[in-house]
LUMNU-802038 format. One record per residue (C-alpha): residue number from 1; residue in three letters; x, y, z. Coordinates in nm, 4 decimals, padded with zeros to 6 digits. Layout:
<nodes>
+------+------+----------+----------+----------+
: resi : resn :       c1 :       c2 :       c3 :
+------+------+----------+----------+----------+
:  NUM :  Ala :        X :        Y :        Z :
...
+------+------+----------+----------+----------+
</nodes>
This chain:
<nodes>
+------+------+----------+----------+----------+
: resi : resn :       c1 :       c2 :       c3 :
+------+------+----------+----------+----------+
:    1 :  Unk :  10.2084 :  10.6019 :  11.3977 :
:    2 :  Unk :  10.1322 :  10.9511 :  11.2640 :
:    3 :  Unk :  09.8376 :  11.1166 :  11.4372 :
:    4 :  Unk :  09.6478 :  11.3999 :  11.2690 :
:    5 :  Unk :  09.5116 :  11.6256 :  11.5425 :
:    6 :  Unk :  09.3079 :  11.9465 :  11.5414 :
:    7 :  Unk :  09.3896 :  12.0919 :  11.8822 :
:    8 :  Unk :  09.1718 :  12.4037 :  11.8829 :
:    9 :  Unk :  08.7993 :  12.3572 :  11.8166 :
:   10 :  Unk :  08.4959 :  12.5393 :  11.9567 :
:   11 :  Unk :  08.1560 :  12.3801 :  12.0064 :
:   12 :  Unk :  07.8179 :  12.5471 :  12.0434 :
:   13 :  Unk :  07.8951 :  12.5874 :  12.4141 :
:   14 :  Unk :  08.1128 :  12.8818 :  12.3123 :
:   15 :  Unk :  07.8834 :  13.1828 :  12.2629 :
:   16 :  Unk :  08.0201 :  13.2599 :  11.9157 :
:   17 :  Unk :  08.0140 :  12.9033 :  11.7774 :
:   18 :  Unk :  07.7389 :  12.6802 :  11.6362 :
:   19 :  Unk :  07.8790 :  12.3256 :  11.6071 :
:   20 :  Unk :  07.7369 :  12.0525 :  11.8273 :
:   21 :  Unk :  08.0109 :  11.8268 :  11.9672 :
:   22 :  Unk :  07.8885 :  11.5250 :  11.7702 :
:   23 :  Unk :  07.8864 :  11.7324 :  11.4516 :
:   24 :  Unk :  08.2481 :  11.8283 :  11.5185 :
:   25 :  Unk :  08.3516 :  11.4661 :  11.5576 :
:   26 :  Unk :  08.1666 :  11.3543 :  11.2456 :
:   27 :  Unk :  08.3294 :  11.6311 :  11.0444 :
:   28 :  Unk :  08.6688 :  11.5393 :  11.1908 :
:   29 :  Unk :  08.6260 :  11.1816 :  11.0714 :
:   30 :  Unk :  08.5311 :  11.3053 :  10.7253 :
:   31 :  Unk :  08.8507 :  11.5112 :  10.7169 :
:   32 :  Unk :  09.0676 :  11.2145 :  10.8164 :
:   33 :  Unk :  09.1573 :  11.3433 :  11.1616 :
:   34 :  Unk :  09.2543 :  11.1042 :  11.4396 :
:   35 :  Unk :  09.1568 :  11.3252 :  11.7327 :
:   36 :  Unk :  09.0266 :  11.6701 :  11.8228 :
:   37 :  Unk :  09.0469 :  11.8971 :  12.1256 :
:   38 :  Unk :  08.7286 :  12.0726 :  12.2399 :
:   39 :  Unk :  08.8510 :  12.4119 :  12.3623 :
:   40 :  Unk :  08.5506 :  12.6311 :  12.4333 :
:   41 :  Unk :  08.5790 :  12.9824 :  12.5725 :
:   42 :  Unk :  08.5794 :  12.9683 :  12.9533 :
:   43 :  Unk :  08.3533 :  12.6643 :  12.9814 :
:   44 :  Unk :  08.3643 :  12.2854 :  12.9929 :
:   45 :  Unk :  07.9973 :  12.2079 :  12.9321 :
:   46 :  Unk :  08.0744 :  12.0525 :  12.5947 :
:   47 :  Unk :  08.3083 :  11.7890 :  12.7354 :
:   48 :  Unk :  08.0486 :  11.5326 :  12.8414 :
:   49 :  Unk :  07.8634 :  11.5471 :  12.5107 :
:   50 :  Unk :  08.1894 :  11.5294 :  12.3174 :
:   51 :  Unk :  08.3186 :  11.2317 :  12.5166 :
:   52 :  Unk :  07.9883 :  11.0478 :  12.4680 :
:   53 :  Unk :  08.0135 :  11.1058 :  12.0926 :
:   54 :  Unk :  08.3802 :  11.0053 :  12.1073 :
:   55 :  Unk :  08.2920 :  10.6613 :  12.2394 :
:   56 :  Unk :  08.0169 :  10.6173 :  11.9836 :
:   57 :  Unk :  08.2265 :  10.7313 :  11.6865 :
:   58 :  Unk :  08.5587 :  10.5881 :  11.8088 :
:   59 :  Unk :  08.7396 :  10.9208 :  11.7718 :
:   60 :  Unk :  08.9415 :  11.0407 :  12.0736 :
:   61 :  Unk :  08.8703 :  11.3813 :  12.2275 :
:   62 :  Unk :  09.1036 :  11.5936 :  12.4391 :
:   63 :  Unk :  08.9165 :  11.8034 :  12.6999 :
:   64 :  Unk :  09.0396 :  12.1600 :  12.6792 :
:   65 :  Unk :  08.9520 :  12.5254 :  12.7205 :
:   66 :  Unk :  09.0545 :  12.8599 :  12.5745 :
:   67 :  Unk :  09.1328 :  13.0981 :  12.8586 :
:   68 :  Unk :  09.1741 :  13.4759 :  12.8561 :
:   69 :  Unk :  09.4887 :  13.6123 :  13.0223 :
:   70 :  Unk :  09.4871 :  13.9459 :  13.2052 :
:   71 :  Unk :  09.7793 :  14.1336 :  13.3503 :
:   72 :  Unk :  09.6873 :  14.4206 :  13.5807 :
:   73 :  Unk :  09.3250 :  14.3737 :  13.4741 :
:   74 :  Unk :  09.4092 :  14.4305 :  13.1067 :
:   75 :  Unk :  09.3542 :  14.1487 :  12.8501 :
:   76 :  Unk :  09.6877 :  14.0491 :  12.6980 :
:   77 :  Unk :  09.6026 :  13.7292 :  12.5104 :
:   78 :  Unk :  09.4666 :  13.3764 :  12.5392 :
:   79 :  Unk :  09.5922 :  13.0263 :  12.6151 :
:   80 :  Unk :  09.4643 :  12.6975 :  12.4758 :
:   81 :  Unk :  09.4749 :  12.4514 :  12.7642 :
:   82 :  Unk :  09.4703 :  12.0764 :  12.6882 :
:   83 :  Unk :  09.4297 :  11.7494 :  12.8824 :
:   84 :  Unk :  09.2248 :  11.9252 :  13.1488 :
:   85 :  Unk :  09.0298 :  11.7605 :  13.4294 :
:   86 :  Unk :  08.8298 :  12.0678 :  13.5281 :
:   87 :  Unk :  08.7675 :  12.4254 :  13.4227 :
:   88 :  Unk :  09.0499 :  12.6791 :  13.4416 :
:   89 :  Unk :  08.9625 :  13.0137 :  13.5960 :
:   90 :  Unk :  09.0847 :  13.3115 :  13.3906 :
:   91 :  Unk :  09.3431 :  13.5405 :  13.5445 :
:   92 :  Unk :  09.7059 :  13.6387 :  13.5109 :
:   93 :  Unk :  09.9509 :  13.4171 :  13.3279 :
:   94 :  Unk :  10.0925 :  13.3063 :  13.6635 :
:   95 :  Unk :  09.7461 :  13.2162 :  13.7979 :
:   96 :  Unk :  09.6433 :  13.0247 :  13.4872 :
:   97 :  Unk :  09.9717 :  12.8364 :  13.4575 :
:   98 :  Unk :  09.9480 :  12.7372 :  13.8242 :
:   99 :  Unk :  09.6097 :  12.5754 :  13.7546 :
:  100 :  Unk :  09.7405 :  12.4071 :  13.4399 :
:  101 :  Unk :  10.0322 :  12.2556 :  13.6292 :
:  102 :  Unk :  09.8122 :  12.1421 :  13.9170 :
:  103 :  Unk :  09.6040 :  11.9435 :  13.6681 :
:  104 :  Unk :  09.9160 :  11.8059 :  13.4946 :
:  105 :  Unk :  09.7786 :  11.9600 :  13.1773 :
:  106 :  Unk :  09.9583 :  12.1556 :  12.9056 :
:  107 :  Unk :  09.8950 :  12.5026 :  12.7656 :
:  108 :  Unk :  09.9881 :  12.6921 :  12.4511 :
:  109 :  Unk :  09.9778 :  13.0613 :  12.3626 :
:  110 :  Unk :  09.6863 :  13.0905 :  12.1193 :
:  111 :  Unk :  09.7311 :  13.2802 :  11.7892 :
:  112 :  Unk :  10.0150 :  13.4923 :  11.9338 :
:  113 :  Unk :  10.0409 :  13.7344 :  11.6394 :
:  114 :  Unk :  09.6808 :  13.7484 :  11.5191 :
:  115 :  Unk :  09.6128 :  14.0871 :  11.3626 :
:  116 :  Unk :  09.2483 :  14.1205 :  11.4604 :
:  117 :  Unk :  09.1863 :  13.9263 :  11.7815 :
:  118 :  Unk :  09.3789 :  13.8740 :  12.1008 :
:  119 :  Unk :  09.7388 :  13.8722 :  11.9912 :
:  120 :  Unk :  09.9608 :  13.7839 :  12.2866 :
:  121 :  Unk :  10.0910 :  14.1191 :  12.4072 :
:  122 :  Unk :  10.3362 :  13.9998 :  12.6736 :
:  123 :  Unk :  10.5895 :  13.7956 :  12.4812 :
:  124 :  Unk :  10.8412 :  13.9074 :  12.7438 :
:  125 :  Unk :  10.6697 :  13.6856 :  13.0010 :
:  126 :  Unk :  10.7269 :  13.3646 :  12.8042 :
:  127 :  Unk :  11.0808 :  13.3278 :  12.9398 :
:  128 :  Unk :  10.9297 :  13.2733 :  13.2844 :
:  129 :  Unk :  10.7287 :  12.9697 :  13.1670 :
:  130 :  Unk :  10.9503 :  12.7258 :  12.9740 :
:  131 :  Unk :  10.6686 :  12.4678 :  12.9765 :
:  132 :  Unk :  10.4317 :  12.7007 :  12.7886 :
:  133 :  Unk :  10.3874 :  12.5883 :  12.4267 :
:  134 :  Unk :  10.3144 :  12.8032 :  12.1212 :
:  135 :  Unk :  10.0251 :  12.7594 :  11.8769 :
:  136 :  Unk :  10.2210 :  12.7861 :  11.5534 :
:  137 :  Unk :  09.9313 :  12.7731 :  11.3056 :
:  138 :  Unk :  09.5745 :  12.8876 :  11.3629 :
:  139 :  Unk :  09.2875 :  12.8508 :  11.1164 :
:  140 :  Unk :  09.1446 :  13.1920 :  11.2004 :
:  141 :  Unk :  09.4738 :  13.3755 :  11.1790 :
:  142 :  Unk :  09.4381 :  13.4798 :  10.8172 :
:  143 :  Unk :  09.7808 :  13.6390 :  10.7758 :
:  144 :  Unk :  10.0484 :  13.3907 :  10.6596 :
:  145 :  Unk :  10.3074 :  13.6226 :  10.8118 :
:  146 :  Unk :  10.1408 :  13.6040 :  11.1545 :
:  147 :  Unk :  10.1377 :  13.2238 :  11.1498 :
:  148 :  Unk :  10.4979 :  13.2177 :  11.0292 :
:  149 :  Unk :  10.6020 :  13.4501 :  11.3125 :
:  150 :  Unk :  10.4374 :  13.2126 :  11.5600 :
:  151 :  Unk :  10.6385 :  12.9199 :  11.4213 :
:  152 :  Unk :  10.9619 :  13.1202 :  11.4337 :
:  153 :  Unk :  10.8850 :  13.2210 :  11.7931 :
:  154 :  Unk :  10.8415 :  12.8571 :  11.8964 :
:  155 :  Unk :  11.1581 :  12.7521 :  11.7166 :
:  156 :  Unk :  11.3552 :  13.0435 :  11.8554 :
:  157 :  Unk :  11.2512 :  12.9681 :  12.2120 :
:  158 :  Unk :  11.2836 :  12.5937 :  12.1661 :
:  159 :  Unk :  10.9184 :  12.5462 :  12.2625 :
:  160 :  Unk :  10.6686 :  12.2739 :  12.1971 :
:  161 :  Unk :  10.4024 :  12.3382 :  11.9339 :
:  162 :  Unk :  10.0299 :  12.3051 :  11.8844 :
:  163 :  Unk :  09.8082 :  12.3928 :  11.5878 :
:  164 :  Unk :  09.4378 :  12.3947 :  11.5187 :
:  165 :  Unk :  09.1535 :  12.5194 :  11.3071 :
:  166 :  Unk :  09.0009 :  12.7402 :  11.5792 :
:  167 :  Unk :  08.6786 :  12.6176 :  11.4183 :
:  168 :  Unk :  08.3522 :  12.7792 :  11.5237 :
:  169 :  Unk :  08.1588 :  12.6322 :  11.2283 :
:  170 :  Unk :  08.1524 :  12.2642 :  11.1233 :
:  171 :  Unk :  08.3184 :  12.3131 :  10.7851 :
:  172 :  Unk :  08.6191 :  12.4818 :  10.9480 :
:  173 :  Unk :  08.7098 :  12.1662 :  11.1437 :
:  174 :  Unk :  09.0388 :  12.0270 :  11.0187 :
:  175 :  Unk :  09.1356 :  12.3198 :  10.7960 :
:  176 :  Unk :  09.4492 :  12.3334 :  11.0112 :
:  177 :  Unk :  09.5916 :  12.0357 :  11.1967 :
:  178 :  Unk :  09.9089 :  11.8991 :  11.3491 :
:  179 :  Unk :  10.0827 :  11.5769 :  11.2496 :
:  180 :  Unk :  10.2503 :  11.4002 :  11.5411 :
:  181 :  Unk :  10.4331 :  11.0691 :  11.5673 :
:  182 :  Unk :  10.2739 :  10.9053 :  11.8736 :
:  183 :  Unk :  10.1265 :  10.5763 :  11.9907 :
:  184 :  Unk :  09.9378 :  10.6824 :  12.3056 :
:  185 :  Unk :  09.8477 :  10.9852 :  12.5195 :
:  186 :  Unk :  10.1857 :  10.9856 :  12.6908 :
:  187 :  Unk :  10.3886 :  10.9864 :  12.3699 :
:  188 :  Unk :  10.1516 :  11.2451 :  12.2200 :
:  189 :  Unk :  10.2123 :  11.4857 :  12.5079 :
:  190 :  Unk :  10.5854 :  11.4215 :  12.4899 :
:  191 :  Unk :  10.5909 :  11.4978 :  12.1171 :
:  192 :  Unk :  10.3885 :  11.8171 :  12.1585 :
:  193 :  Unk :  10.6060 :  11.9444 :  12.4420 :
:  194 :  Unk :  10.9227 :  11.8482 :  12.2570 :
:  195 :  Unk :  10.8296 :  12.0339 :  11.9399 :
:  196 :  Unk :  10.8201 :  11.7088 :  11.7428 :
:  197 :  Unk :  10.5139 :  11.7950 :  11.5381 :
:  198 :  Unk :  10.4366 :  11.9369 :  11.1952 :
:  199 :  Unk :  10.1679 :  12.2027 :  11.1355 :
:  200 :  Unk :  09.9553 :  12.1419 :  10.8261 :
:  201 :  Unk :  09.6676 :  12.3041 :  10.6386 :
:  202 :  Unk :  09.5647 :  12.6627 :  10.5751 :
:  203 :  Unk :  09.3293 :  12.9165 :  10.7352 :
:  204 :  Unk :  08.9622 :  12.9280 :  10.6454 :
:  205 :  Unk :  08.7785 :  13.2345 :  10.5124 :
:  206 :  Unk :  08.7542 :  13.5569 :  10.7181 :
:  207 :  Unk :  08.3792 :  13.5506 :  10.6469 :
:  208 :  Unk :  08.3503 :  13.2529 :  10.8809 :
:  209 :  Unk :  08.4378 :  13.4727 :  11.1788 :
:  210 :  Unk :  08.1506 :  13.7053 :  11.0957 :
:  211 :  Unk :  07.8981 :  13.4293 :  11.0306 :
:  212 :  Unk :  07.9779 :  13.2245 :  11.3391 :
:  213 :  Unk :  07.9485 :  13.5225 :  11.5705 :
:  214 :  Unk :  07.6102 :  13.6254 :  11.4345 :
:  215 :  Unk :  07.4721 :  13.2705 :  11.4204 :
:  216 :  Unk :  07.6129 :  13.1666 :  11.7571 :
:  217 :  Unk :  07.4672 :  13.4614 :  11.9429 :
:  218 :  Unk :  07.1324 :  13.3976 :  11.7713 :
:  219 :  Unk :  07.1314 :  13.0461 :  11.9188 :
:  220 :  Unk :  07.1778 :  12.8657 :  11.5864 :
:  221 :  Unk :  07.3026 :  12.5070 :  11.6242 :
:  222 :  Unk :  07.4209 :  12.2504 :  11.3702 :
+------+------+----------+----------+----------+
</nodes>
């Protein structure tokens, strides 16, 4: 069975996003998705609401988080962590990956070559973490070259892949997704980690980044 999954979505519990978890799930169903991952910035408050909506709408949700990585106190990028049981504390790549492994979760380098926000600046460290996946297409990485470089990086390192819209607004949900052959959570994880997935879709408009930041910080909710 082919699963269509958006593995990078922000709810209104991220300070720069406006989408309520139920709105995200309804939009995902409209777009023909089979599951979404809620990956808010440094918080898990949206999980409970998303899982409640998941049961009501019969659309699976993966609990996740987007986590900032710092080396020597300097931000060097972000990870999208999936299949979490509790919040991940930000820190160095070693500290974050230790927490990911303790939870038997998985993590991917988010938008590694984004031109305008948190490109991953320590590609040299990836050799130390063979279980770290690569996000090969991101809906807010507007440069086709940057997304292509991410795919080539994953292929060159033989890494598993994720992809997602990075939606902060409802109409961004599902602009980018991943198609995976899987029948359950176990086979889904295996396919992701084994690189047996196909990124689909295209980035949204750069204006969305501006609008979501302004609206989110103003407390606007949809």
